[in-house]
C-alpha positions in Angstrom: 70.8 60.8 4.4 74.1 62.3 3.5 76.0 60.2 6.1 74.2 57.0 5.0 75.4 57.5 1.4 79.1 57.7 2.3 79.2 54.7 4.6 79.4 52.3 1.7 82.4 54.3 0.4 84.3 53.9 3.7 83.5 50.2 3.7 84.8 49.8 0.1 88.0 51.6 1.0 88.6 49.4 4.0 87.9 46.2 2.0 90.4 47.1 -0.8 93.1 48.1 1.7 92.8 45.0 3.8 95.8 43.2 5.4 98.0 41.0 3.2 99.7 38.0 4.8 102.6 36.3 3.0 102.5 32.5 3.5 105.6 30.4 2.9 104.4 26.9 2.2 106.9 24.1 1.8 105.8 21.3 -0.6 107.4 18.0 0.0 106.7 16.6 -3.4 105.6 13.1 -4.3 107.3 10.6 -2.0 105.6 7.6 -3.6 106.1 6.6 -7.3 103.1 5.4 -9.2 103.1 3.3 -12.4 102.1 5.3 -15.6 101.0 3.3 -18.6 100.8 4.5 -22.2 99.8 1.6 -24.6 97.5 0.5 -27.3 96.6 -2.2 -29.8 95.0 -1.4 -33.1 93.8 -3.1 -36.2 97.1 -2.2 -37.9 99.5 -5.0 -38.4 102.6 -3.6 -36.7 104.7 -3.8 -33.6 102.4 -2.3 -31.0 104.0 -0.4 -28.1 103.5 0.0 -24.4 105.5 2.5 -22.4 106.0 2.1 -18.6 107.3 4.9 -16.4 107.0 6.3 -12.8 105.3 9.4 -11.8 107.6 12.3 -11.0 107.8 15.3 -8.7 105.8 18.2 -10.1 108.2 20.7 -8.5 111.4 19.0 -9.9 111.4 18.7 -13.7 113.6 15.6 -13.8 114.0 13.3 -16.8 111.2 10.7 -17.2 111.9 7.7 -14.9 111.4 4.6 -17.1 110.6 1.1 -15.8 112.8 -1.8 -17.1 112.7 -5.5 -16.7 108.9 -5.7 -16.5 106.9 -8.6 -17.9 104.3 -7.3 -20.3 101.7 -9.1 -22.4 98.4 -8.5 -24.2 95.7 -11.1 -24.5 92.3 -11.4 -26.1 91.3 -14.4 -23.9 92.5 -16.9 -26.4 95.8 -15.6 -27.9 98.5 -13.9 -25.9 101.0 -11.5 -27.4 104.2 -11.1 -25.3 106.0 -7.8 -25.5 109.8 -7.4 -25.4 111.6 -4.4 -24.0 113.5 -2.4 -26.7 117.3 -2.5 -26.1 117.9 1.1 -27.0 114.7 2.5 -25.3 114.4 1.3 -21.7 110.8 1.1 -20.5 109.3 0.7 -24.0 107.9 -2.7 -24.8 106.8 -3.9 -28.2 104.9 -6.9 -29.7 106.0 -8.8 -32.8 105.5 -6.8 -36.0 102.8 -9.3 -37.2 100.4 -8.6 -34.4 97.0 -6.9 -35.0 93.7 -6.4 -33.2 90.3 -7.4 -34.3 87.0 -5.4 -34.0 84.6 -6.8 -31.4 87.3 -8.4 -29.2 88.3 -7.3 -25.8 92.0 -6.9 -25.0 93.7 -7.0 -21.6 97.2 -5.6 -20.9 99.0 -7.5 -18.1 102.0 -6.0 -16.4 104.2 -7.5 -13.8 106.9 -5.3 -12.3 110.3 -6.5 -11.0 109.1 -5.9 -7.4 106.2 -8.4 -7.9 103.3 -6.0 -8.2 100.8 -6.7 -11.0 98.5 -4.4 -13.0 96.0 -4.8 -15.8 93.7 -2.8 -18.1 91.0 -4.0 -20.4 89.4 -2.4 -23.5 87.1 -3.5 -26.2 88.1 -2.7 -29.8 85.1 -1.0 -31.4 84.4 -0.4 -35.1 85.5 2.9 -36.7 83.3 4.4 -39.4 84.7 4.6 -43.0 85.9 7.9 -44.5 84.3 8.9 -47.8 86.8 11.6 -48.8 88.8 14.7 -47.7 89.1 18.0 -49.4 90.9 21.4 -49.0 89.7 24.9 -48.9 91.5 27.8 -50.6 94.3 29.5 -48.7 92.7 32.1 -46.5 93.5 34.2 -43.4 92.6 32.4 -40.2 93.9 35.2 -38.0 91.9 37.9 -36.1 92.4 41.3 -34.5 95.1 42.2 -37.1 97.0 38.9 -36.7 97.6 37.1 -40.1 97.7 33.3 -40.2 97.1 31.9 -43.7 96.4 28.3 -44.3 94.0 25.6 -45.6 91.2 23.8 -43.8 91.1 20.0 -44.1 87.5 19.0 -44.8 86.2 15.6 -43.8 83.3 13.7 -45.4 81.8 10.5 -43.9 78.6 8.8 -42.8 78.4 8.6 -39.0 76.6 5.4 -38.1 73.9 4.6 -35.6 73.6 4.0 -32.7 74.9 6.9 -30.6 78.0 6.4 -28.5 80.9 6.5 -31.0 84.1 8.3 -30.1 87.0 9.2 -32.4 90.6 10.4 -32.7 91.9 12.3 -35.7 95.6 12.4 -36.8 97.2 14.4 -39.6 100.1 13.3 -41.8 101.9 15.5 -44.3 104.0 13.7 -46.9 103.7 10.5 -44.6 105.1 12.4 -41.6 102.9 12.6 -38.5 102.2 16.2 -37.6 99.8 15.7 -34.7 102.5 14.1 -32.5 101.6 15.7 -29.2 98.5 15.4 -27.0 97.6 19.1 -27.6 97.4 18.5 -31.4 95.3 15.3 -31.4 91.6 16.0 -32.3 89.1 13.9 -30.4 85.3 14.0 -30.7 82.1 12.2 -29.9 79.0 11.6 -32.1 76.7 13.3 -29.6 75.4 15.9 -32.1 76.0 14.1 -35.4 74.9 10.6 -34.7 73.4 8.9 -37.8 74.1 12.0 -40.0 76.3 12.5 -43.0 79.3 14.6 -42.1 79.5 17.1 -45.0 82.8 19.0 -44.9 83.8 19.1 -41.2 87.0 20.9 -40.6 89.4 18.6 -38.6 92.7 20.4 -39.1 94.3 23.6 -40.2 97.3 23.2 -42.5 99.4 26.4 -42.2 100.6 28.0 -45.4 104.3 27.6 -44.4 103.8 23.8 -43.9 103.4 23.3 -47.7 106.5 21.9 -49.4 106.5 22.9 -53.0 103.2 23.2 -54.9 101.6 20.0 -53.8 101.7 17.8 -50.8 100.4 14.4 -49.8 97.8 14.8 -47.0 96.6 11.8 -44.9 93.8 11.9 -42.4 93.8 9.0 -39.9 90.7 8.3 -37.8 90.7 5.9 -34.9 87.8 4.5 -32.8 88.1 4.8 -29.0 85.9 4.0 -26.1 83.8 6.4 -24.0 86.2 5.9 -21.1 89.2 6.8 -23.2 87.3 9.9 -24.4 86.8 10.8 -20.8 90.5 10.2 -20.1 91.4 12.6 -22.9 89.0 15.2 -21.6 90.3 14.9 -18.1 93.9 15.1 -19.3 93.2 18.3 -21.1 91.2 19.8 -18.2 94.2 19.3 -15.9 96.8 20.7 -18.4 96.1 22.9 -21.4 92.5 23.7 -20.6 93.4 25.1 -17.2 94.0 28.7 -16.2 90.7 30.5 -15.9 89.1 31.8 -12.7 86.3 29.2 -13.2 88.6 26.1 -13.2 87.5 23.3 -10.9 89.8 21.9 -8.3 92.6 19.6 -9.5 91.8 15.9 -9.8 93.4 12.7 -11.0 92.8 11.9 -14.7 90.6 8.8 -15.2 92.4 5.5 -16.0 91.4 2.0 -16.9 94.4 0.5 -15.1 94.0 -1.5 -11.9 95.8 -1.2 -8.5 96.2 2.6 -8.6 98.2 2.8 -11.8 97.8 5.9 -14.0 97.6 6.3 -17.8 95.6 4.2 -20.2 95.6 1.1 -22.4 93.3 1.5 -25.4 92.2 -0.6 -28.4 91.3 1.1 -31.7 90.1 0.4 -35.2 92.1 2.5 -37.7 90.9 4.1 -41.0 93.0 6.3 -43.3 92.5 8.3 -46.5 95.1 10.2 -48.5 95.0 12.7 -51.4 97.2 15.5 -52.7 96.5 19.1 -51.7 97.7 21.9 -54.0 99.0 25.3 -53.0 97.0 28.3 -54.1 98.2 31.9 -53.7 100.7 32.3 -50.9 99.3 35.6 -49.5 100.8 35.1 -46.1 104.3 34.2 -47.2 107.2 36.4 -46.2 
């Protein structure tokens, strides 16, 4: 009995002191460049933008390789909006400033590269629910474990319409300046758990105490409708970047796209709703 008890101990010692083999793997990088598309059309009347670039080598952080001299157009099946490359920003193409999208229409982005290859992506522009109002909480400490982080919650009020299957993006502007200007800061959500209900004070953003300028500040919440496939694109993008790093991560995979012929990225169509009000600073307990 005594010997049987110590055998597992010997086995554990051998397991923990196993051999270590150093492997020197040489990665060749990405020898083939793939088109990457970032573009959209919305119900805003403005110069809509499409950006074209090539994929790069993950192991060589080179400047983004833009694509010039492409032919780019957006069509709804009846009207066609030609895009012009910006002179001072190669690879960025814009429509005329009087172009706008309409709810219920499908829009297709057509791209023809200088080498003759063609690509396209189609998206339907769906309705975005109206925003009733926004409000602020008092300034309070959002930190934890002894870490102080004072700020205000932006509370969102609206009726979420039936049927189920609506998807949204939320952007924050402070004094008419966009604050959520990176993919990690854009809030995206579905109506899976709130379909048909009144949204009574949902926190969409945290406004840090040190972001306040003076005693009051104009706060604008912008909400955009997106498709289910774009919601999946955003989810996939986050899963392959900022939401990665735990032992339970799945294997890497390409982010979904609605572009044809192997292109990456996404062309989307969105209805846009905005609301603004002034927020007022309360006690600045976290100020230094």
